[in-house]
N, C-alpha and C positions, 0 to 999 in steps of 0.2 A: 682564510688567510687575511691578516690585518696589515694594512699599509704601514710604512715607517714614517713617523713624524719626527724628524731629526731634532727639532727644537725642544722636544719633550725629554730628551736624554739629560738627566741631571736636574730636571725641574722639580721643585718642591710642590707636591700635590697633596691635598687634603680632601677626604671623602667621608661624608656621613653615611652610616650604614654600609660600610665597605667590606664587611665580613660575611655577608650572606646574600642570596638572591642576585639581583642585578648588580648590587654593589660589589659583591665578590668578583664578578666578571670584570667590573671596571678596575678594581685593584689589580687583577691579573693582567688586564690590558695595558695599564700604565706601567707596571713593572716590566712588561715585555718591551716597552719603549725605552727602558733605562731610567725611568723617573724614580724619584725618591717619594715613596707613598706613606702617608700617615692616614689612619682612618679610625673612626669611632663606631661603637656599637654597644648595645645593652648586654649581649651575651658574650661570654669568653670566646675569643677567636684564636687561641694559642695554636691549636692544631692546624687551622687554616694558614696561619703565619708560617708554621713549619713546612707545610706543603708548598707555599709560595717561595720560601727560601730555597728549598730543594730544587724547585723548577727553574728559578731565575738567578740563583746565586746572590740574591739580595732580599733581605727580610723587611717586610712592611712593618711600620711602627703602629701597634694597636694600643688604643686607649679606651678603656671601658667607660662609657658615659651614656646617661639618659639625656638626650638632646633637649628635653623639656626643662632641664636644669640649665638655665641660661648662663649663670656664672661659671659653672663647670665646663660648659661648651666653649666659652671664650678661653678658659684656661687651657683646654686641649689644643686650640688653634695656636696659642702662644708656645705651648710645648712643641708642637710640630715645627714651628718656625725656628725655635732654638735648636732643634735636633737636625733639621734638614736644610736650614736656610729659609728665608722669608717665603711663606706660602704664596705662590703666584698663580696657582691653579686650584680653584675651589669648586668642588662638585657636591651640591646639595641633593643627595640621592634619597636619604631616609624618608620614609612615609609610612602611613598606616591607613589602609582602606577598609577598616572595620565597618561592617554593615550595620545600619541602624534605622529604626522607624522614626520618622520626624515627630510623630505625636508622643513618643516616649522619651525623647531627648530631654535631659535636664541640663542646667548650667554647667555642672561639673564635667559632664561628658563633652559638651560644646567646647569648653575651655581646653580640655585635654586634646581633642582632635585638632583644634586650631594651633595649639602649642606644638604638636608634632609636625603638622603638615604645612604650616605657614610661618608661625612665629620663629621657630628655630632656623628656618631658612633666612629670614631677615637678619637675625642677630649673628649668624655665621658670616653673612656678608659684611655686617657692620664691623665685626672683629677682624676680618681679613683685609678690608679695603685700605686702611691706613698703611699697612705694610706694602701693598701693591702700589700705592701712590709713591711711597719712598723708593720702591724698586723701579719705577718708571713705567709700570703697567702690569696687567695681569688679565686673567680670564676666569669668569664665573659661569658655571653651568647649573642652572636651577631646574630640577626635575619636576615636571608637571605630569599631565596624563591626558589622554583623549577623552576621558570619562565625562568631563564637563562639556566638551564639544558635541558629544553624542546626546547630552541631556539624560544621562543614565539615572535610573531610579535606584533606591536602595542605600545610598550613602551621600545625602545632600551636603553634609558638612565637608566631606572629602572633596566633592566637586567644587564647592564654593572656594575651598583653599586652593585647588588647582587653578581656578580662574584667577584668584588673587595673586598667585605666583606669576602669572603672565603680566598682570598690571604692574606688580612690583619690579619685575625684570625690566620692563620697558622704561620705567621711571629711573631706575638705577643706571641703566644704560645711558640715558640722557644726562643724568647727574654727573657721572664719572667718565664719560667719553673723553672730555678734555684731558683727563689723566691717563689716557690710553688703557683704560680698564674696560674690557668688553664683557657684557652681561647678556647671556642668551638663555632661553628655556629649551628643554628637550621633553617632548611629550610622547612617551611610548604607548603602544596599544596594549593588548592583553598578552603580557609576557608570562609564559608558563614556568614561573619559579616553583620551587618545591612547596612553598607556602600556598600559592594559588592552587596547586594540584591538591594539596591536603584539605583546603578549606572551601574553595569556591567552584572548582572545575567539575562540571557534569558533562556527560556525553551529549546530552541534548543542548545544553547551553553553549558548549564549545562548537558544535555543529552550526548553530544559529549564528555565532560570531564569525566563523570562517566563511559563512555564506555572504557576509557583508564585506569581507576582505577582497580586494582585487587579486592579491596573491594568496594562494590557498594553503600555504605552509603555516604551521603554528610559529609564533614568535618565541625564541629562546633568549635567555639572558645575554648570551654572546652576541646576539644580533644588535645590541645597543652599544657595544664597545666602539665601533667605527665612528658613529655619529658623535659620541662624546669626545673621542680623541680629536676629531676634526674641530669641534667647537673650542676645545682647550688649546689647540695648536695655533701658531701664528699663520698657518695655512689659511685660516679664516679671519685674518687680521682686520679686514674691513667689514666684518659681519657682527652686528650687535643689535640688541633690542628685538631679536627675532625668536620665533618658536619653531624648532625643527621637529617634525612629526615622523616617528618610525613606528608604523602600525600595520604594515602590509596593505595599506590602501583602504582603510575603513572610512576615515574622513579625508576628503580631498580639498585641500586649502588653496587659497590664492585668489 
């Protein structure tokens, strides 16, 4: 069951990677609130949009986009605002946690990983903030991960980007707080999306991770909806520059 956030009804929401994994759950969650959702993704999401339209009576606006193409990314934000009204809720969800050996990384791979996991997040914010200023405020949710908090091995560029997202989030919160723009980070734990199941989940690895969680249930994409809606809603109107962790209690912050 998801709480109702009345101020999200009719809000213009933009989500990166909103057609699969956690992002698809977020699109579903915002539509359930009556929000107008636009999202981007690399793969065609027409069937997902059909499903959402049948479920909610409102079709999300899908734009195919590689978020490493900064010019195109900015164009999609402008298109979303033209279609649904000024984007006042931005959710930077898209990421890629491709595993890599530090000793085998070349500059091209470094640049690609940073482009997906950090650069696109910054430029989406840059594109959305002027409209939010004109609208009198807005909310940005930048997805990070607990991977850097855990010091996980196997993907150091990904963890570096996650840590960078936190620093960027805090600075943007300070920069644009006077404009009533709130910027927060959300750090999920190991969410068992289909991609994770197909590529990384093993029985032994999952058991070891669950042993570190305070709560012993696996995290599913829908478990991230409530926290995202909370950060995007005016219910959290005095919360900014923070990192909300949803991980079943692996890292205990504070």
